FIZA-955502 format. One record per residue (C-alpha): residue number from 1; residue in one letter; y, x, z. Coordinates in steps of 0.5 Angstrom, whole numbers, plus 500, padded with zeros to 3 digits. Layout:
# residues N
@loro=NUM; voti=A; yy=Y; xx=X; zz=Z
...
***
This chain:
# residues 461
@loro=1; voti=X; yy=128; xx=040; zz=374
@loro=2; voti=X; yy=130; xx=040; zz=381
@loro=3; voti=X; yy=127; xx=046; zz=385
@loro=4; voti=X; yy=127; xx=049; zz=392
@loro=5; voti=X; yy=129; xx=057; zz=393
@loro=6; voti=X; yy=121; xx=057; zz=395
@loro=7; voti=X; yy=119; xx=057; zz=388
@loro=8; voti=X; yy=123; xx=064; zz=387
@loro=9; voti=X; yy=122; xx=067; zz=394
@loro=10; voti=X; yy=114; xx=067; zz=392
@loro=11; voti=X; yy=115; xx=070; zz=386
@loro=12; voti=X; yy=114; xx=078; zz=384
@loro=13; voti=X; yy=120; xx=082; zz=385
@loro=14; voti=X; yy=122; xx=089; zz=384
@loro=15; voti=X; yy=126; xx=094; zz=380
@loro=16; voti=X; yy=132; xx=099; zz=381
@loro=17; voti=X; yy=139; xx=100; zz=381
@loro=18; voti=X; yy=139; xx=101; zz=374
@loro=19; voti=X; yy=132; xx=098; zz=371
@loro=20; voti=X; yy=129; xx=091; zz=373
@loro=21; voti=X; yy=122; xx=090; zz=370
@loro=22; voti=X; yy=118; xx=084; zz=371
@loro=23; voti=X; yy=111; xx=086; zz=374
@loro=24; voti=X; yy=104; xx=085; zz=370
@loro=25; voti=X; yy=103; xx=078; zz=374
@loro=26; voti=X; yy=109; xx=075; zz=371
@loro=27; voti=X; yy=106; xx=072; zz=365
@loro=28; voti=X; yy=101; xx=068; zz=370
@loro=29; voti=X; yy=106; xx=066; zz=375
@loro=30; voti=X; yy=110; xx=063; zz=369
@loro=31; voti=X; yy=104; xx=059; zz=366
@loro=32; voti=X; yy=103; xx=056; zz=373
@loro=33; voti=X; yy=110; xx=055; zz=374
@loro=34; voti=X; yy=114; xx=053; zz=368
@loro=35; voti=X; yy=121; xx=053; zz=367
@loro=36; voti=X; yy=125; xx=050; zz=373
@loro=37; voti=X; yy=132; xx=051; zz=374
@loro=38; voti=X; yy=137; xx=048; zz=379
@loro=39; voti=X; yy=143; xx=052; zz=377
@loro=40; voti=X; yy=148; xx=048; zz=375
@loro=41; voti=X; yy=148; xx=050; zz=367
@loro=42; voti=X; yy=141; xx=049; zz=366
@loro=43; voti=X; yy=141; xx=042; zz=369
@loro=44; voti=X; yy=147; xx=039; zz=365
@loro=45; voti=X; yy=142; xx=037; zz=359
@loro=46; voti=X; yy=136; xx=034; zz=362
@loro=47; voti=X; yy=138; xx=027; zz=359
@loro=48; voti=X; yy=141; xx=030; zz=352
@loro=49; voti=X; yy=134; xx=030; zz=349
@loro=50; voti=X; yy=127; xx=027; zz=350
@loro=51; voti=X; yy=123; xx=033; zz=349
@loro=52; voti=X; yy=116; xx=029; zz=350
@loro=53; voti=X; yy=118; xx=024; zz=345
@loro=54; voti=X; yy=120; xx=030; zz=340
@loro=55; voti=X; yy=113; xx=033; zz=341
@loro=56; voti=X; yy=109; xx=027; zz=341
@loro=57; voti=X; yy=112; xx=026; zz=334
@loro=58; voti=X; yy=110; xx=032; zz=331
@loro=59; voti=X; yy=104; xx=033; zz=335
@loro=60; voti=X; yy=097; xx=035; zz=331
@loro=61; voti=X; yy=094; xx=029; zz=335
@loro=62; voti=X; yy=098; xx=024; zz=331
@loro=63; voti=X; yy=094; xx=022; zz=325
@loro=64; voti=X; yy=099; xx=019; zz=320
@loro=65; voti=X; yy=106; xx=022; zz=320
@loro=66; voti=X; yy=110; xx=020; zz=314
@loro=67; voti=X; yy=115; xx=025; zz=311
@loro=68; voti=X; yy=121; xx=021; zz=312
@loro=69; voti=X; yy=119; xx=021; zz=319
@loro=70; voti=X; yy=119; xx=029; zz=320
@loro=71; voti=X; yy=125; xx=029; zz=316
@loro=72; voti=X; yy=129; xx=025; zz=321
@loro=73; voti=X; yy=126; xx=029; zz=327
@loro=74; voti=X; yy=128; xx=035; zz=324
@loro=75; voti=X; yy=135; xx=033; zz=323
@loro=76; voti=X; yy=135; xx=030; zz=330
@loro=77; voti=X; yy=133; xx=036; zz=333
@loro=78; voti=X; yy=139; xx=040; zz=329
@loro=79; voti=X; yy=144; xx=035; zz=331
@loro=80; voti=X; yy=142; xx=036; zz=338
@loro=81; voti=X; yy=143; xx=043; zz=338
@loro=82; voti=X; yy=150; xx=042; zz=334
@loro=83; voti=X; yy=152; xx=037; zz=340
@loro=84; voti=X; yy=149; xx=042; zz=345
@loro=85; voti=X; yy=154; xx=048; zz=343
@loro=86; voti=X; yy=160; xx=043; zz=343
@loro=87; voti=X; yy=159; xx=040; zz=349
@loro=88; voti=X; yy=164; xx=042; zz=355
@loro=89; voti=X; yy=160; xx=043; zz=362
@loro=90; voti=X; yy=164; xx=042; zz=368
@loro=91; voti=X; yy=162; xx=047; zz=373
@loro=92; voti=X; yy=163; xx=048; zz=381
@loro=93; voti=X; yy=163; xx=055; zz=382
@loro=94; voti=X; yy=162; xx=056; zz=389
@loro=95; voti=X; yy=158; xx=063; zz=389
@loro=96; voti=X; yy=161; xx=068; zz=384
@loro=97; voti=X; yy=157; xx=074; zz=382
@loro=98; voti=X; yy=161; xx=081; zz=380
@loro=99; voti=X; yy=158; xx=086; zz=376
@loro=100; voti=X; yy=162; xx=092; zz=376
@loro=101; voti=X; yy=161; xx=098; zz=371
@loro=102; voti=X; yy=158; xx=104; zz=374
@loro=103; voti=X; yy=162; xx=111; zz=374
@loro=104; voti=X; yy=169; xx=108; zz=373
@loro=105; voti=X; yy=173; xx=108; zz=380
@loro=106; voti=X; yy=179; xx=105; zz=377
@loro=107; voti=X; yy=174; xx=098; zz=376
@loro=108; voti=X; yy=173; xx=098; zz=383
@loro=109; voti=X; yy=180; xx=097; zz=385
@loro=110; voti=X; yy=180; xx=091; zz=380
@loro=111; voti=X; yy=174; xx=089; zz=383
@loro=112; voti=X; yy=177; xx=089; zz=390
@loro=113; voti=X; yy=183; xx=085; zz=386
@loro=114; voti=X; yy=179; xx=080; zz=383
@loro=115; voti=X; yy=175; xx=079; zz=390
@loro=116; voti=X; yy=181; xx=078; zz=394
@loro=117; voti=X; yy=184; xx=073; zz=389
@loro=118; voti=X; yy=177; xx=069; zz=388
@loro=119; voti=X; yy=177; xx=068; zz=396
@loro=120; voti=X; yy=184; xx=067; zz=397
@loro=121; voti=X; yy=186; xx=061; zz=392
@loro=122; voti=X; yy=184; xx=055; zz=395
@loro=123; voti=X; yy=178; xx=051; zz=391
@loro=124; voti=X; yy=175; xx=044; zz=391
@loro=125; voti=X; yy=179; xx=041; zz=397
@loro=126; voti=X; yy=179; xx=047; zz=402
@loro=127; voti=X; yy=184; xx=052; zz=404
@loro=128; voti=X; yy=180; xx=058; zz=402
@loro=129; voti=X; yy=177; xx=060; zz=395
@loro=130; voti=X; yy=169; xx=061; zz=393
@loro=131; voti=X; yy=164; xx=066; zz=396
@loro=132; voti=X; yy=164; xx=072; zz=392
@loro=133; voti=X; yy=158; xx=077; zz=391
@loro=134; voti=X; yy=159; xx=084; zz=389
@loro=135; voti=X; yy=155; xx=090; zz=388
@loro=136; voti=X; yy=152; xx=093; zz=395
@loro=137; voti=X; yy=154; xx=100; zz=393
@loro=138; voti=X; yy=161; xx=097; zz=395
@loro=139; voti=X; yy=160; xx=096; zz=402
@loro=140; voti=X; yy=162; xx=103; zz=404
@loro=141; voti=X; yy=167; xx=104; zz=399
@loro=142; voti=X; yy=174; xx=106; zz=401
@loro=143; voti=X; yy=177; xx=104; zz=395
@loro=144; voti=X; yy=174; xx=097; zz=395
@loro=145; voti=X; yy=175; xx=097; zz=403
@loro=146; voti=X; yy=171; xx=091; zz=405
@loro=147; voti=X; yy=173; xx=091; zz=412
@loro=148; voti=X; yy=180; xx=090; zz=410
@loro=149; voti=X; yy=178; xx=084; zz=406
@loro=150; voti=X; yy=174; xx=081; zz=411
@loro=151; voti=X; yy=180; xx=083; zz=416
@loro=152; voti=X; yy=185; xx=079; zz=412
@loro=153; voti=X; yy=182; xx=072; zz=414
@loro=154; voti=X; yy=176; xx=070; zz=419
@loro=155; voti=X; yy=173; xx=066; zz=414
@loro=156; voti=X; yy=172; xx=071; zz=409
@loro=157; voti=X; yy=167; xx=074; zz=414
@loro=158; voti=X; yy=162; xx=069; zz=411
@loro=159; voti=X; yy=165; xx=069; zz=404
@loro=160; voti=X; yy=164; xx=076; zz=402
@loro=161; voti=X; yy=157; xx=078; zz=400
@loro=162; voti=X; yy=153; xx=083; zz=396
@loro=163; voti=X; yy=148; xx=083; zz=391
@loro=164; voti=X; yy=142; xx=087; zz=389
@loro=165; voti=X; yy=137; xx=087; zz=384
@loro=166; voti=X; yy=132; xx=084; zz=388
@loro=167; voti=X; yy=136; xx=078; zz=390
@loro=168; voti=X; yy=138; xx=077; zz=382
@loro=169; voti=X; yy=130; xx=077; zz=381
@loro=170; voti=X; yy=128; xx=072; zz=387
@loro=171; voti=X; yy=134; xx=068; zz=387
@loro=172; voti=X; yy=138; xx=067; zz=380
@loro=173; voti=X; yy=140; xx=060; zz=382
@loro=174; voti=X; yy=144; xx=062; zz=388
@loro=175; voti=X; yy=150; xx=064; zz=383
@loro=176; voti=X; yy=154; xx=059; zz=379
@loro=177; voti=X; yy=158; xx=064; zz=375
@loro=178; voti=X; yy=157; xx=072; zz=373
@loro=179; voti=X; yy=163; xx=076; zz=372
@loro=180; voti=X; yy=162; xx=083; zz=369
@loro=181; voti=X; yy=168; xx=088; zz=369
@loro=182; voti=X; yy=166; xx=093; zz=364
@loro=183; voti=X; yy=164; xx=094; zz=356
@loro=184; voti=X; yy=158; xx=091; zz=352
@loro=185; voti=X; yy=153; xx=096; zz=357
@loro=186; voti=X; yy=155; xx=092; zz=363
@loro=187; voti=X; yy=153; xx=086; zz=359
@loro=188; voti=X; yy=146; xx=089; zz=358
@loro=189; voti=X; yy=145; xx=091; zz=365
@loro=190; voti=X; yy=147; xx=084; zz=367
@loro=191; voti=X; yy=141; xx=082; zz=362
@loro=192; voti=X; yy=137; xx=087; zz=366
@loro=193; voti=X; yy=138; xx=084; zz=373
@loro=194; voti=X; yy=136; xx=077; zz=371
@loro=195; voti=X; yy=130; xx=078; zz=368
@loro=196; voti=X; yy=128; xx=070; zz=368
@loro=197; voti=X; yy=134; xx=065; zz=369
@loro=198; voti=X; yy=141; xx=067; zz=368
@loro=199; voti=X; yy=147; xx=064; zz=370
@loro=200; voti=X; yy=153; xx=063; zz=366
@loro=201; voti=X; yy=156; xx=070; zz=364
@loro=202; voti=X; yy=164; xx=071; zz=363
@loro=203; voti=X; yy=165; xx=078; zz=361
@loro=204; voti=X; yy=172; xx=082; zz=361
@loro=205; voti=X; yy=174; xx=087; zz=356
@loro=206; voti=X; yy=174; xx=093; zz=360
@loro=207; voti=X; yy=170; xx=098; zz=356
@loro=208; voti=X; yy=170; xx=102; zz=350
@loro=209; voti=X; yy=168; xx=097; zz=344
@loro=210; voti=X; yy=168; xx=090; zz=347
@loro=211; voti=X; yy=164; xx=086; zz=342
@loro=212; voti=X; yy=161; xx=082; zz=348
@loro=213; voti=X; yy=167; xx=082; zz=352
@loro=214; voti=X; yy=172; xx=077; zz=349
@loro=215; voti=X; yy=176; xx=076; zz=355
@loro=216; voti=X; yy=182; xx=080; zz=357
@loro=217; voti=X; yy=183; xx=082; zz=365
@loro=218; voti=X; yy=190; xx=082; zz=365
@loro=219; voti=X; yy=189; xx=074; zz=364
@loro=220; voti=X; yy=184; xx=073; zz=369
@loro=221; voti=X; yy=187; xx=068; zz=373
@loro=222; voti=X; yy=189; xx=064; zz=367
@loro=223; voti=X; yy=181; xx=064; zz=365
@loro=224; voti=X; yy=178; xx=063; zz=371
@loro=225; voti=X; yy=183; xx=057; zz=373
@loro=226; voti=X; yy=181; xx=054; zz=366
@loro=227; voti=X; yy=173; xx=055; zz=367
@loro=228; voti=X; yy=173; xx=053; zz=375
@loro=229; voti=X; yy=177; xx=047; zz=374
@loro=230; voti=X; yy=177; xx=044; zz=366
@loro=231; voti=X; yy=170; xx=046; zz=365
@loro=232; voti=X; yy=167; xx=051; zz=359
@loro=233; voti=X; yy=163; xx=051; zz=353
@loro=234; voti=X; yy=157; xx=056; zz=353
@loro=235; voti=X; yy=153; xx=060; zz=348
@loro=236; voti=X; yy=146; xx=061; zz=349
@loro=237; voti=X; yy=144; xx=067; zz=346
@loro=238; voti=X; yy=137; xx=069; zz=344
@loro=239; voti=X; yy=133; xx=074; zz=348
@loro=240; voti=X; yy=126; xx=077; zz=347
@loro=241; voti=X; yy=120; xx=077; zz=351
@loro=242; voti=X; yy=117; xx=084; zz=350
@loro=243; voti=X; yy=110; xx=085; zz=353
@loro=244; voti=X; yy=106; xx=091; zz=353
@loro=245; voti=X; yy=099; xx=091; zz=352
@loro=246; voti=X; yy=094; xx=097; zz=354
@loro=247; voti=X; yy=088; xx=098; zz=350
@loro=248; voti=X; yy=082; xx=098; zz=354
@loro=249; voti=X; yy=076; xx=099; zz=349
@loro=250; voti=X; yy=072; xx=094; zz=346
@loro=251; voti=X; yy=077; xx=090; zz=343
@loro=252; voti=X; yy=080; xx=089; zz=350
@loro=253; voti=X; yy=087; xx=089; zz=352
@loro=254; voti=X; yy=091; xx=089; zz=359
@loro=255; voti=X; yy=098; xx=087; zz=360
@loro=256; voti=X; yy=102; xx=092; zz=363
@loro=257; voti=X; yy=109; xx=091; zz=362
@loro=258; voti=X; yy=114; xx=085; zz=360
@loro=259; voti=X; yy=121; xx=085; zz=359
@loro=260; voti=X; yy=127; xx=081; zz=357
@loro=261; voti=X; yy=131; xx=084; zz=352
@loro=262; voti=X; yy=138; xx=081; zz=349
@loro=263; voti=X; yy=140; xx=086; zz=344
@loro=264; voti=X; yy=133; xx=090; zz=341
@loro=265; voti=X; yy=126; xx=093; zz=342
@loro=266; voti=X; yy=126; xx=100; zz=338
@loro=267; voti=X; yy=119; xx=103; zz=336
@loro=268; voti=X; yy=120; xx=110; zz=334
@loro=269; voti=X; yy=116; xx=116; zz=333
@loro=270; voti=X; yy=119; xx=120; zz=339
@loro=271; voti=X; yy=118; xx=127; zz=340
@loro=272; voti=X; yy=113; xx=127; zz=334
@loro=273; voti=X; yy=114; xx=131; zz=328
@loro=274; voti=X; yy=109; xx=125; zz=324
@loro=275; voti=X; yy=112; xx=119; zz=321
@loro=276; voti=X; yy=110; xx=113; zz=325
@loro=277; voti=X; yy=104; xx=109; zz=323
@loro=278; voti=X; yy=105; xx=101; zz=326
@loro=279; voti=X; yy=101; xx=095; zz=324
@loro=280; voti=X; yy=105; xx=089; zz=324
@loro=281; voti=X; yy=102; xx=082; zz=325
@loro=282; voti=X; yy=106; xx=075; zz=325
@loro=283; voti=X; yy=102; xx=070; zz=328
@loro=284; voti=X; yy=096; xx=074; zz=328
@loro=285; voti=X; yy=097; xx=075; zz=320
@loro=286; voti=X; yy=097; xx=082; zz=318
@loro=287; voti=X; yy=104; xx=083; zz=315
@loro=288; voti=X; yy=105; xx=090; zz=313
@loro=289; voti=X; yy=103; xx=097; zz=315
@loro=290; voti=X; yy=110; xx=101; zz=317
@loro=291; voti=X; yy=111; xx=108; zz=315
@loro=292; voti=X; yy=117; xx=110; zz=318
@loro=293; voti=X; yy=121; xx=114; zz=323
@loro=294; voti=X; yy=121; xx=107; zz=327
@loro=295; voti=X; yy=123; xx=100; zz=326
@loro=296; voti=X; yy=128; xx=096; zz=330
@loro=297; voti=X; yy=127; xx=088; zz=332
@loro=298; voti=X; yy=133; xx=085; zz=334
@loro=299; voti=X; yy=136; xx=079; zz=336
@loro=300; voti=X; yy=142; xx=076; zz=333
@loro=301; voti=X; yy=146; xx=079; zz=338
@loro=302; voti=X; yy=143; xx=085; zz=337
@loro=303; voti=X; yy=145; xx=085; zz=330
@loro=304; voti=X; yy=151; xx=088; zz=331
@loro=305; voti=X; yy=148; xx=094; zz=335
@loro=306; voti=X; yy=143; xx=099; zz=333
@loro=307; voti=X; yy=140; xx=095; zz=327
@loro=308; voti=X; yy=147; xx=095; zz=324
@loro=309; voti=X; yy=147; xx=102; zz=324
@loro=310; voti=X; yy=140; xx=103; zz=321
@loro=311; voti=X; yy=142; xx=098; zz=315
@loro=312; voti=X; yy=141; xx=091; zz=318
@loro=313; voti=X; yy=145; xx=085; zz=316
@loro=314; voti=X; yy=150; xx=082; zz=321
@loro=315; voti=X; yy=146; xx=075; zz=323
@loro=316; voti=X; yy=150; xx=069; zz=326
@loro=317; voti=X; yy=148; xx=068; zz=334
@loro=318; voti=X; yy=147; xx=061; zz=332
@loro=319; voti=X; yy=141; xx=063; zz=327
@loro=320; voti=X; yy=135; xx=063; zz=331
@loro=321; voti=X; yy=131; xx=069; zz=328
@loro=322; voti=X; yy=128; xx=076; zz=329
@loro=323; voti=X; yy=131; xx=081; zz=325
@loro=324; voti=X; yy=126; xx=087; zz=323
@loro=325; voti=X; yy=130; xx=093; zz=321
@loro=326; voti=X; yy=126; xx=100; zz=319
@loro=327; voti=X; yy=129; xx=106; zz=321
@loro=328; voti=X; yy=128; xx=111; zz=315
@loro=329; voti=X; yy=122; xx=108; zz=312
@loro=330; voti=X; yy=117; xx=112; zz=307
@loro=331; voti=X; yy=118; xx=107; zz=302
@loro=332; voti=X; yy=125; xx=105; zz=299
@loro=333; voti=X; yy=122; xx=098; zz=298
@loro=334; voti=X; yy=122; xx=096; zz=305
@loro=335; voti=X; yy=128; xx=093; zz=307
@loro=336; voti=X; yy=131; xx=089; zz=313
@loro=337; voti=X; yy=128; xx=082; zz=314
@loro=338; voti=X; yy=129; xx=076; zz=318
@loro=339; voti=X; yy=123; xx=072; zz=321
@loro=340; voti=X; yy=123; xx=065; zz=324
@loro=341; voti=X; yy=124; xx=065; zz=332
@loro=342; voti=X; yy=118; xx=061; zz=333
@loro=343; voti=X; yy=113; xx=067; zz=330
@loro=344; voti=X; yy=110; xx=071; zz=335
@loro=345; voti=X; yy=110; xx=078; zz=332
@loro=346; voti=X; yy=105; xx=084; zz=334
@loro=347; voti=X; yy=106; xx=091; zz=333
@loro=348; voti=X; yy=100; xx=095; zz=334
@loro=349; voti=X; yy=099; xx=103; zz=334
@loro=350; voti=X; yy=092; xx=104; zz=330
@loro=351; voti=X; yy=087; xx=108; zz=333
@loro=352; voti=X; yy=087; xx=113; zz=327
@loro=353; voti=X; yy=094; xx=114; zz=328
@loro=354; voti=X; yy=096; xx=122; zz=328
@loro=355; voti=X; yy=101; xx=120; zz=334
@loro=356; voti=X; yy=103; xx=116; zz=339
@loro=357; voti=X; yy=110; xx=111; zz=339
@loro=358; voti=X; yy=115; xx=110; zz=344
@loro=359; voti=X; yy=119; xx=103; zz=345
@loro=360; voti=X; yy=126; xx=102; zz=348
@loro=361; voti=X; yy=128; xx=096; zz=351
@loro=362; voti=X; yy=135; xx=095; zz=350
@loro=363; voti=X; yy=136; xx=102; zz=350
@loro=364; voti=X; yy=133; xx=103; zz=357
@loro=365; voti=X; yy=126; xx=104; zz=360
@loro=366; voti=X; yy=122; xx=108; zz=354
@loro=367; voti=X; yy=115; xx=107; zz=354
@loro=368; voti=X; yy=110; xx=110; zz=350
@loro=369; voti=X; yy=105; xx=107; zz=346
@loro=370; voti=X; yy=098; xx=110; zz=345
@loro=371; voti=X; yy=093; xx=109; zz=340
@loro=372; voti=X; yy=090; xx=102; zz=341
@loro=373; voti=X; yy=096; xx=100; zz=345
@loro=374; voti=X; yy=101; xx=094; zz=342
@loro=375; voti=X; yy=107; xx=090; zz=344
@loro=376; voti=X; yy=108; xx=083; zz=343
@loro=377; voti=X; yy=115; xx=080; zz=341
@loro=378; voti=X; yy=117; xx=072; zz=342
@loro=379; voti=X; yy=123; xx=068; zz=343
@loro=380; voti=X; yy=124; xx=068; zz=350
@loro=381; voti=X; yy=125; xx=061; zz=354
@loro=382; voti=X; yy=130; xx=064; zz=358
@loro=383; voti=X; yy=137; xx=065; zz=354
@loro=384; voti=X; yy=143; xx=069; zz=356
@loro=385; voti=X; yy=149; xx=064; zz=357
@loro=386; voti=X; yy=155; xx=067; zz=355
@loro=387; voti=X; yy=162; xx=063; zz=356
@loro=388; voti=X; yy=166; xx=062; zz=350
@loro=389; voti=X; yy=173; xx=065; zz=349
@loro=390; voti=X; yy=174; xx=061; zz=343
@loro=391; voti=X; yy=171; xx=056; zz=338
@loro=392; voti=X; yy=170; xx=062; zz=333
@loro=393; voti=X; yy=169; xx=068; zz=338
@loro=394; voti=X; yy=163; xx=071; zz=334
@loro=395; voti=X; yy=167; xx=072; zz=327
@loro=396; voti=X; yy=174; xx=074; zz=331
@loro=397; voti=X; yy=169; xx=079; zz=335
@loro=398; voti=X; yy=166; xx=082; zz=328
@loro=399; voti=X; yy=173; xx=082; zz=325
@loro=400; voti=X; yy=176; xx=086; zz=331
@loro=401; voti=X; yy=171; xx=091; zz=333
@loro=402; voti=X; yy=168; xx=092; zz=326
@loro=403; voti=X; yy=174; xx=091; zz=322
@loro=404; voti=X; yy=169; xx=087; zz=318
@loro=405; voti=X; yy=172; xx=086; zz=310
@loro=406; voti=X; yy=179; xx=089; zz=312
@loro=407; voti=X; yy=183; xx=094; zz=308
@loro=408; voti=X; yy=189; xx=099; zz=310
@loro=409; voti=X; yy=193; xx=095; zz=305
@loro=410; voti=X; yy=193; xx=088; zz=302
@loro=411; voti=X; yy=194; xx=088; zz=294
@loro=412; voti=X; yy=201; xx=087; zz=292
@loro=413; voti=X; yy=203; xx=081; zz=288
@loro=414; voti=X; yy=205; xx=081; zz=281
@loro=415; voti=X; yy=213; xx=080; zz=283
@loro=416; voti=X; yy=213; xx=087; zz=286
@loro=417; voti=X; yy=216; xx=085; zz=292
@loro=418; voti=X; yy=222; xx=082; zz=290
@loro=419; voti=X; yy=228; xx=080; zz=294
@loro=420; voti=X; yy=231; xx=073; zz=294
@loro=421; voti=X; yy=229; xx=066; zz=294
@loro=422; voti=X; yy=231; xx=065; zz=286
@loro=423; voti=X; yy=226; xx=061; zz=283
@loro=424; voti=X; yy=227; xx=064; zz=276
@loro=425; voti=X; yy=221; xx=068; zz=273
@loro=426; voti=X; yy=222; xx=075; zz=273
@loro=427; voti=X; yy=222; xx=079; zz=267
@loro=428; voti=X; yy=218; xx=086; zz=267
@loro=429; voti=X; yy=220; xx=092; zz=263
@loro=430; voti=X; yy=213; xx=094; zz=263
@loro=431; voti=X; yy=208; xx=087; zz=263
@loro=432; voti=X; yy=201; xx=086; zz=261
@loro=433; voti=X; yy=202; xx=084; zz=254
@loro=434; voti=X; yy=199; xx=088; zz=249
@loro=435; voti=X; yy=203; xx=085; zz=243
@loro=436; voti=X; yy=208; xx=091; zz=243
@loro=437; voti=X; yy=202; xx=096; zz=242
@loro=438; voti=X; yy=200; xx=092; zz=236
@loro=439; voti=X; yy=206; xx=093; zz=232
@loro=440; voti=X; yy=209; xx=100; zz=229
@loro=441; voti=X; yy=215; xx=103; zz=232
@loro=442; voti=X; yy=219; xx=100; zz=226
@loro=443; voti=X; yy=217; xx=093; zz=228
@loro=444; voti=X; yy=211; xx=093; zz=222
@loro=445; voti=X; yy=204; xx=090; zz=223
@loro=446; voti=X; yy=201; xx=097; zz=221
@loro=447; voti=X; yy=197; xx=099; zz=227
@loro=448; voti=X; yy=194; xx=092; zz=228
@loro=449; voti=X; yy=188; xx=093; zz=225
@loro=450; voti=X; yy=187; xx=100; zz=228
@loro=451; voti=X; yy=181; xx=101; zz=234
@loro=452; voti=X; yy=186; xx=103; zz=239
@loro=453; voti=X; yy=190; xx=096; zz=238
@loro=454; voti=X; yy=184; xx=092; zz=238
@loro=455; voti=X; yy=182; xx=096; zz=245
@loro=456; voti=X; yy=189; xx=095; zz=248
@loro=457; voti=X; yy=188; xx=087; zz=246
@loro=458; voti=X; yy=182; xx=087; zz=250
@loro=459; voti=X; yy=184; xx=091; zz=256
@loro=460; voti=X; yy=191; xx=087; zz=257
@loro=461; voti=X; yy=188; xx=080; zz=255
***
């Protein structure tokens, strides 16, 4: 899977500081240039699975395939996926990119501290550290003080570099590791920067919620020493490739925009007072007509975001699925649904619709869909690799940030919180036994057959 920088330098590029979009020619370029990644992570699994053999076994051209053989192939694919998720990848991170949250000057100071440590700490037999790429906007920042950092050591002049959105688009293989300083929004912005191949991402929690940021910045030395020296386990988070097509009349459509999204695609009615009317197709089969304020198409990663607020389910990131969550649907029977990630979804605004619809890709870049326009959703061939902080990272994040299934006080035990280590059973003055209510005050059995007696016996049993 080796390739040269020329494979990417000739590719279309574009974007801005806060929004990176793939041009309309991207799809044709990808068809002529299949996925080739020279970056360390994507090249680690070349020998892990023989994809040609797997595809040959399930090919429609194969006339006879036994049921048992199909089962064995399916089990083998699942086992390969399981082993890949458990595999530790050794990395030699010589070029590290830092993405810093915007409009937070305190993080600029932390970026400077992290940059100096990465460049000062000797690595790989050298007396200095690794090359660091920071945001171009920090080049003239007084807080960051790039001139002061470079003046510390003559070798630092060639080690401190600056990244731009164009560089991320044209040369994603340049970076061995990406560090984010901020919150979940900074992680989403990193996904926008890399609209194709994405280097492994390690996110420090310096934002508000931090569902996607599971590393403490206070321990960055410990975390980065472990990553750079011992290797990492990486979770390949699913992304969507969303393509907008414009109606040209006579049943013809022209590709307009294409985006890689990490969280969700949202289609809503925008400023229109009318309910959205959308036709939903799956692999060219009509599934339903959506009549709602809108709908959310979420990745497993995005299932904890807007989709969750709209009543969608939590989906584990290892489940390859597309989650559809309606927003205030006209029919109460329109419930959230999971689709297989191999399905190609197509959403069309009917030509007889009263209003247009609006798309938002990870909360950015709102695009209007006029009557006859459509957008397609497919699982991307460019996942978003994140470095795992622990084996059970996702469940820990759900419990920590969403307080999933947590309560203010635990249910008290029957011992009432008694002190001491005595093994003798405690006698309770008021027990759950109903026998005392089945006798009269003088000890007779007069009230045993009464209605209240029978009710208490059932209640306390």
